[in-house]
Structures are given as structure tokens and as C-alpha cells.
BALOBA-1460 file (C-alpha; in Angstrom, 3 decimals):
// residues 212
<rec num="1" residu="x" x="-76.052" y="62.477" z="-236.053"/>
<rec num="2" residu="x" x="-77.654" y="64.924" z="-233.654"/>
<rec num="3" residu="x" x="-75.832" y="67.033" z="-231.111"/>
<rec num="4" residu="x" x="-77.744" y="68.401" z="-228.131"/>
<rec num="5" residu="x" x="-77.204" y="71.807" z="-226.566"/>
<rec num="6" residu="x" x="-79.228" y="72.748" z="-223.498"/>
<rec num="7" residu="x" x="-79.869" y="76.146" z="-221.958"/>
<rec num="8" residu="x" x="-81.463" y="76.849" z="-218.580"/>
<rec num="9" residu="x" x="-83.636" y="79.935" z="-218.845"/>
<rec num="10" residu="x" x="-85.906" y="82.212" z="-216.772"/>
<rec num="11" residu="x" x="-86.382" y="82.340" z="-213.005"/>
<rec num="12" residu="x" x="-88.336" y="79.074" z="-213.352"/>
<rec num="13" residu="x" x="-85.114" y="77.362" z="-214.505"/>
<rec num="14" residu="x" x="-86.551" y="75.655" z="-217.572"/>
<rec num="15" residu="x" x="-84.389" y="73.582" z="-219.899"/>
<rec num="16" residu="x" x="-84.474" y="74.665" z="-223.528"/>
<rec num="17" residu="x" x="-83.020" y="72.197" z="-226.048"/>
<rec num="18" residu="x" x="-81.395" y="72.835" z="-229.392"/>
<rec num="19" residu="x" x="-80.714" y="69.780" z="-231.552"/>
<rec num="20" residu="x" x="-78.443" y="70.149" z="-234.575"/>
<rec num="21" residu="x" x="-76.759" y="67.937" z="-237.121"/>
<rec num="22" residu="x" x="-73.729" y="67.907" z="-239.387"/>
<rec num="23" residu="x" x="-75.726" y="69.690" z="-242.091"/>
<rec num="24" residu="x" x="-76.128" y="72.692" z="-239.738"/>
<rec num="25" residu="x" x="-79.895" y="72.195" z="-239.512"/>
<rec num="26" residu="x" x="-81.363" y="72.621" z="-236.027"/>
<rec num="27" residu="x" x="-84.549" y="72.100" z="-234.071"/>
<rec num="28" residu="x" x="-85.488" y="74.321" z="-231.120"/>
<rec num="29" residu="x" x="-87.553" y="72.624" z="-228.423"/>
<rec num="30" residu="x" x="-89.381" y="74.525" z="-225.671"/>
<rec num="31" residu="x" x="-87.684" y="77.921" z="-225.906"/>
<rec num="32" residu="x" x="-88.005" y="79.219" z="-222.365"/>
<rec num="33" residu="x" x="-85.904" y="82.335" z="-222.914"/>
<rec num="34" residu="x" x="-87.684" y="85.119" z="-221.027"/>
<rec num="35" residu="x" x="-85.192" y="87.968" z="-220.688"/>
<rec num="36" residu="x" x="-83.661" y="89.718" z="-223.696"/>
<rec num="37" residu="x" x="-80.215" y="88.520" z="-222.648"/>
<rec num="38" residu="x" x="-81.455" y="84.916" z="-222.731"/>
<rec num="39" residu="x" x="-82.896" y="85.389" z="-226.204"/>
<rec num="40" residu="x" x="-79.560" y="86.782" z="-227.338"/>
<rec num="41" residu="x" x="-77.726" y="83.817" z="-225.781"/>
<rec num="42" residu="x" x="-79.792" y="81.406" z="-227.846"/>
<rec num="43" residu="x" x="-79.497" y="83.496" z="-230.995"/>
<rec num="44" residu="x" x="-75.749" y="83.902" z="-230.551"/>
<rec num="45" residu="x" x="-75.229" y="80.137" z="-230.229"/>
<rec num="46" residu="x" x="-77.178" y="79.585" z="-233.440"/>
<rec num="47" residu="x" x="-75.233" y="82.263" z="-235.322"/>
<rec num="48" residu="x" x="-71.803" y="81.340" z="-233.947"/>
<rec num="49" residu="x" x="-72.263" y="77.728" z="-235.028"/>
<rec num="50" residu="x" x="-73.719" y="78.665" z="-238.409"/>
<rec num="51" residu="x" x="-76.965" y="76.841" z="-237.719"/>
<rec num="52" residu="x" x="-80.197" y="77.090" z="-239.696"/>
<rec num="53" residu="x" x="-83.324" y="76.683" z="-237.524"/>
<rec num="54" residu="x" x="-85.717" y="74.338" z="-239.313"/>
<rec num="55" residu="x" x="-88.365" y="73.636" z="-236.666"/>
<rec num="56" residu="x" x="-89.885" y="74.991" z="-233.454"/>
<rec num="57" residu="x" x="-91.359" y="72.289" z="-231.202"/>
<rec num="58" residu="x" x="-93.187" y="72.344" z="-227.868"/>
<rec num="59" residu="x" x="-93.416" y="69.296" z="-225.613"/>
<rec num="60" residu="x" x="-96.251" y="71.137" z="-223.864"/>
<rec num="61" residu="x" x="-97.315" y="74.740" z="-223.422"/>
<rec num="62" residu="x" x="-97.020" y="75.742" z="-219.773"/>
<rec num="63" residu="x" x="-95.707" y="79.282" z="-219.625"/>
<rec num="64" residu="x" x="-92.079" y="78.475" z="-218.778"/>
<rec num="65" residu="x" x="-91.754" y="76.379" z="-221.948"/>
<rec num="66" residu="x" x="-93.252" y="78.946" z="-224.313"/>
<rec num="67" residu="x" x="-91.762" y="82.299" z="-223.261"/>
<rec num="68" residu="x" x="-89.556" y="82.352" z="-226.352"/>
<rec num="69" residu="x" x="-91.961" y="80.897" z="-228.936"/>
<rec num="70" residu="x" x="-92.833" y="84.242" z="-230.496"/>
<rec num="71" residu="x" x="-89.209" y="85.375" z="-230.615"/>
<rec num="72" residu="x" x="-87.997" y="82.177" z="-232.271"/>
<rec num="73" residu="x" x="-90.901" y="81.995" z="-234.708"/>
<rec num="74" residu="x" x="-90.495" y="85.590" z="-235.860"/>
<rec num="75" residu="x" x="-86.698" y="85.551" z="-235.953"/>
<rec num="76" residu="x" x="-86.463" y="82.383" z="-238.059"/>
<rec num="77" residu="x" x="-89.863" y="82.378" z="-239.814"/>
<rec num="78" residu="x" x="-91.047" y="79.152" z="-238.212"/>
<rec num="79" residu="x" x="-94.492" y="77.752" z="-237.397"/>
<rec num="80" residu="x" x="-95.043" y="76.192" z="-233.970"/>
<rec num="81" residu="x" x="-95.419" y="72.413" z="-233.813"/>
<rec num="82" residu="x" x="-97.377" y="70.998" z="-230.861"/>
<rec num="83" residu="x" x="-100.103" y="68.562" z="-229.850"/>
<rec num="84" residu="x" x="-103.624" y="69.726" z="-230.636"/>
<rec num="85" residu="x" x="-104.639" y="69.556" z="-226.959"/>
<rec num="86" residu="x" x="-101.946" y="72.071" z="-226.036"/>
<rec num="87" residu="x" x="-103.488" y="74.945" z="-227.982"/>
<rec num="88" residu="x" x="-105.775" y="75.867" z="-225.080"/>
<rec num="89" residu="x" x="-102.856" y="75.591" z="-222.660"/>
<rec num="90" residu="x" x="-100.855" y="77.956" z="-224.841"/>
<rec num="91" residu="x" x="-103.700" y="80.475" z="-224.995"/>
<rec num="92" residu="x" x="-103.855" y="80.510" z="-221.174"/>
<rec num="93" residu="x" x="-100.081" y="80.937" z="-220.751"/>
<rec num="94" residu="x" x="-100.074" y="84.780" z="-220.681"/>
<rec num="95" residu="x" x="-102.672" y="84.724" z="-217.893"/>
<rec num="96" residu="x" x="-100.377" y="82.407" z="-215.951"/>
<rec num="97" residu="x" x="-97.550" y="84.815" z="-216.673"/>
<rec num="98" residu="x" x="-99.423" y="87.656" z="-215.012"/>
<rec num="99" residu="x" x="-100.059" y="85.438" z="-211.984"/>
<rec num="100" residu="x" x="-96.305" y="84.880" z="-211.676"/>
<rec num="101" residu="x" x="-95.564" y="88.555" z="-212.440"/>
<rec num="102" residu="x" x="-93.911" y="87.450" z="-215.681"/>
<rec num="103" residu="x" x="-95.854" y="89.053" z="-218.538"/>
<rec num="104" residu="x" x="-94.851" y="88.079" z="-222.064"/>
<rec num="105" residu="x" x="-96.022" y="88.253" z="-225.681"/>
<rec num="106" residu="x" x="-97.548" y="84.952" z="-226.748"/>
<rec num="107" residu="x" x="-97.082" y="83.154" z="-230.053"/>
<rec num="108" residu="x" x="-99.977" y="83.899" z="-232.383"/>
<rec num="109" residu="x" x="-98.930" y="82.257" z="-235.654"/>
<rec num="110" residu="x" x="-100.022" y="79.095" z="-237.453"/>
<rec num="111" residu="x" x="-99.760" y="75.629" z="-235.946"/>
<rec num="112" residu="x" x="-98.516" y="72.269" z="-237.144"/>
<rec num="113" residu="x" x="-100.210" y="69.545" z="-235.104"/>
<rec num="114" residu="x" x="-98.266" y="66.543" z="-233.854"/>
<rec num="115" residu="x" x="-99.641" y="63.226" z="-232.682"/>
<rec num="116" residu="x" x="-98.549" y="59.784" z="-231.462"/>
<rec num="117" residu="x" x="-96.316" y="58.017" z="-233.955"/>
<rec num="118" residu="x" x="-95.427" y="61.041" z="-236.069"/>
<rec num="119" residu="x" x="-91.848" y="61.106" z="-237.321"/>
<rec num="120" residu="x" x="-90.016" y="64.425" z="-237.305"/>
<rec num="121" residu="x" x="-87.243" y="64.400" z="-239.897"/>
<rec num="122" residu="x" x="-84.142" y="66.552" z="-239.815"/>
<rec num="123" residu="x" x="-82.215" y="65.349" z="-242.850"/>
<rec num="124" residu="x" x="-81.285" y="61.758" z="-241.924"/>
<rec num="125" residu="x" x="-82.198" y="62.058" z="-238.255"/>
<rec num="126" residu="x" x="-85.573" y="61.022" z="-236.867"/>
<rec num="127" residu="x" x="-87.541" y="61.969" z="-233.759"/>
<rec num="128" residu="x" x="-90.571" y="59.852" z="-232.878"/>
<rec num="129" residu="x" x="-93.498" y="61.633" z="-231.237"/>
<rec num="130" residu="x" x="-94.719" y="59.886" z="-228.077"/>
<rec num="131" residu="x" x="-97.927" y="61.088" z="-226.459"/>
<rec num="132" residu="x" x="-97.603" y="61.115" z="-222.662"/>
<rec num="133" residu="x" x="-100.327" y="63.318" z="-221.108"/>
<rec num="134" residu="x" x="-100.880" y="63.692" z="-217.394"/>
<rec num="135" residu="x" x="-98.734" y="66.678" z="-216.537"/>
<rec num="136" residu="x" x="-100.506" y="68.547" z="-219.304"/>
<rec num="137" residu="x" x="-103.361" y="67.320" z="-221.532"/>
<rec num="138" residu="x" x="-101.258" y="67.133" z="-224.684"/>
<rec num="139" residu="x" x="-97.742" y="66.477" z="-223.396"/>
<rec num="140" residu="x" x="-95.509" y="64.806" z="-225.957"/>
<rec num="141" residu="x" x="-91.939" y="63.506" z="-225.914"/>
<rec num="142" residu="x" x="-89.450" y="63.319" z="-228.773"/>
<rec num="143" residu="x" x="-87.566" y="60.008" z="-228.969"/>
<rec num="144" residu="x" x="-84.445" y="59.387" z="-231.015"/>
<rec num="145" residu="x" x="-83.993" y="55.600" z="-231.205"/>
<rec num="146" residu="x" x="-80.801" y="55.833" z="-233.230"/>
<rec num="147" residu="x" x="-79.006" y="57.792" z="-230.503"/>
<rec num="148" residu="x" x="-80.929" y="56.491" z="-227.495"/>
<rec num="149" residu="x" x="-82.356" y="59.677" z="-226.009"/>
<rec num="150" residu="x" x="-85.719" y="61.275" z="-225.371"/>
<rec num="151" residu="x" x="-86.600" y="64.943" z="-224.916"/>
<rec num="152" residu="x" x="-89.256" y="64.422" z="-222.269"/>
<rec num="153" residu="x" x="-90.573" y="67.831" z="-221.274"/>
<rec num="154" residu="x" x="-92.081" y="67.725" z="-217.784"/>
<rec num="155" residu="x" x="-93.251" y="64.113" z="-217.920"/>
<rec num="156" residu="x" x="-90.333" y="62.466" z="-216.102"/>
<rec num="157" residu="x" x="-87.530" y="63.958" z="-214.033"/>
<rec num="158" residu="x" x="-84.519" y="62.576" z="-212.206"/>
<rec num="159" residu="x" x="-86.200" y="60.915" z="-209.199"/>
<rec num="160" residu="x" x="-89.436" y="62.815" z="-209.778"/>
<rec num="161" residu="x" x="-92.365" y="63.330" z="-212.136"/>
<rec num="162" residu="x" x="-94.277" y="66.295" z="-213.512"/>
<rec num="163" residu="x" x="-96.765" y="68.038" z="-211.239"/>
<rec num="164" residu="x" x="-100.403" y="67.214" z="-211.889"/>
<rec num="165" residu="x" x="-102.216" y="69.948" z="-209.943"/>
<rec num="166" residu="x" x="-102.456" y="72.351" z="-212.894"/>
<rec num="167" residu="x" x="-105.515" y="72.486" z="-215.197"/>
<rec num="168" residu="x" x="-105.688" y="69.362" z="-217.350"/>
<rec num="169" residu="x" x="-103.327" y="67.412" z="-215.110"/>
<rec num="170" residu="x" x="-104.046" y="63.853" z="-213.983"/>
<rec num="171" residu="x" x="-101.733" y="61.978" z="-211.631"/>
<rec num="172" residu="x" x="-102.786" y="58.431" z="-212.524"/>
<rec num="173" residu="x" x="-102.743" y="59.096" z="-216.257"/>
<rec num="174" residu="x" x="-99.224" y="60.500" z="-215.930"/>
<rec num="175" residu="x" x="-97.996" y="57.432" z="-214.042"/>
<rec num="176" residu="x" x="-99.640" y="55.112" z="-216.555"/>
<rec num="177" residu="x" x="-98.047" y="56.916" z="-219.489"/>
<rec num="178" residu="x" x="-94.594" y="56.882" z="-217.932"/>
<rec num="179" residu="x" x="-94.863" y="53.127" z="-217.366"/>
<rec num="180" residu="x" x="-96.467" y="52.305" z="-220.714"/>
<rec num="181" residu="x" x="-94.729" y="54.786" z="-223.020"/>
<rec num="182" residu="x" x="-91.339" y="55.651" z="-221.492"/>
<rec num="183" residu="x" x="-90.444" y="52.653" z="-219.335"/>
<rec num="184" residu="x" x="-90.781" y="50.449" z="-222.431"/>
<rec num="185" residu="x" x="-87.788" y="52.257" z="-223.985"/>
<rec num="186" residu="x" x="-84.305" y="50.721" z="-223.505"/>
<rec num="187" residu="x" x="-82.907" y="51.168" z="-219.988"/>
<rec num="188" residu="x" x="-79.911" y="53.132" z="-221.271"/>
<rec num="189" residu="x" x="-82.116" y="55.734" z="-222.962"/>
<rec num="190" residu="x" x="-81.068" y="59.197" z="-221.763"/>
<rec num="191" residu="x" x="-83.963" y="61.364" z="-220.591"/>
<rec num="192" residu="x" x="-83.480" y="65.092" z="-221.122"/>
<rec num="193" residu="x" x="-86.091" y="66.687" z="-218.875"/>
<rec num="194" residu="x" x="-87.729" y="70.092" z="-218.868"/>
<rec num="195" residu="x" x="-86.083" y="70.930" z="-215.532"/>
<rec num="196" residu="x" x="-83.037" y="69.636" z="-213.721"/>
<rec num="197" residu="x" x="-80.358" y="67.146" z="-214.796"/>
<rec num="198" residu="x" x="-80.607" y="64.339" z="-217.309"/>
<rec num="199" residu="x" x="-81.288" y="60.798" z="-216.175"/>
<rec num="200" residu="x" x="-81.891" y="57.395" z="-217.782"/>
<rec num="201" residu="x" x="-84.913" y="55.154" z="-218.103"/>
<rec num="202" residu="x" x="-83.123" y="52.395" z="-216.185"/>
<rec num="203" residu="x" x="-82.256" y="54.691" z="-213.289"/>
<rec num="204" residu="x" x="-85.822" y="55.889" z="-212.935"/>
<rec num="205" residu="x" x="-87.229" y="52.360" z="-213.050"/>
<rec num="206" residu="x" x="-85.049" y="51.506" z="-210.060"/>
<rec num="207" residu="x" x="-84.866" y="54.749" z="-208.113"/>
<rec num="208" residu="x" x="-87.879" y="56.959" z="-208.828"/>
<rec num="209" residu="x" x="-89.997" y="57.011" z="-205.644"/>
<rec num="210" residu="x" x="-93.161" y="57.927" z="-207.534"/>
<rec num="211" residu="x" x="-92.965" y="54.826" z="-209.694"/>
<rec num="212" residu="x" x="-91.881" y="52.111" z="-207.262"/>
């Protein structure tokens, strides 16, 4: 059984997720920790709870979701797992950082590529990889059917959707993927987004102005 701990990091207010189980194994998704104090907050939670980081995952690689990749990878000896199409987005992230006056050291280690239908195993717990591009060319979501939640990155928000005006974005493709990939999940599925509060699939079907 997975527990979910979220942290809101950086001036961009990105949601970083840490999933952990009863065996003390954990997965770190989209570490957006920018400042040293934020990195220590994440590290302290892991140490205080006796957790063992097993995987580092990115839903996509816009700068606010990758600030802490290098720190996590080097601290816990992990390789970054992402969609193949996000490699170019990741390589551009430091340039974006300079544009926002937020320079940072980028991850430069090996990659493990993820694709539609892959199953990520953490002991007995499973996360299904769902490809949902549109906000970013290789955006993926991580769906846990057993516990009815999805870590959605910047695909779907409470009453909103991911922006599509960045390189590789496509508004219609994003809408199509939300309808075809996420709105087919059970209505009570909790959506943990890359920014802002959690929501549910059912709520967004009824209330999201971009999808009605």
C-alpha cells in the first residue's frame, strides 16, 4: 500500500511527490526542490521516516519539475526515468532557468526510458505509465489502479489544464489525451497535479471549463 507525501517547492510552486510503502521503499516524482533548504526538507523527510529511495521519475522535464533531479540522483545513486521525447526538453531546462533568473545544475546521468503501458513496480505496488502529451511532447502520468490515484504532472489541474504555448506543446492533442487517456479512468480517481490542489476525474468531467 502506497502513502503519498507532497511538497510544494520553488517560486514556481511545483508539487513534488514522494510515494512510499510499508517496506520503506520510496519513489520520488518530479523533484522541484530549488533552494538548499528545500533539498534538505526532502532529504530530512526521507531520513526521518527511514525510507530507501528506489526510483527517480519525471512526468515531464520543464524546469520547475527537474530542479532537484541532479541532487536526488547523486544523493541516492539513482538513474532518471522519463519518456524518450523529454530528453530534449530536459537539455533545454537550464536555458529556461536563465530566462527565469533561476540557474541550476542539470541532471547529466544515464536514462531509463518509459513508454505507454509500462508497469513500475515497487514491491507489491504498481504504477501504470500513461502517455499524455500536449503540455509537453513526452508527458506521462503514473496511475495506481489499486488505490485509485494518478500522478498527472501538468496534464490536468483542478478546473484547468496544462499550458500549451511552450515548445512541443499542442492544445488539441492535450485535450484529446485528457479525454481518451484520463477521462476513461474511474470517476473517483484522485488526480495529484504538478501544481495546485488535488482533484478527481469525475469533478473535472463535470466542472473543467476547458473540457466542457
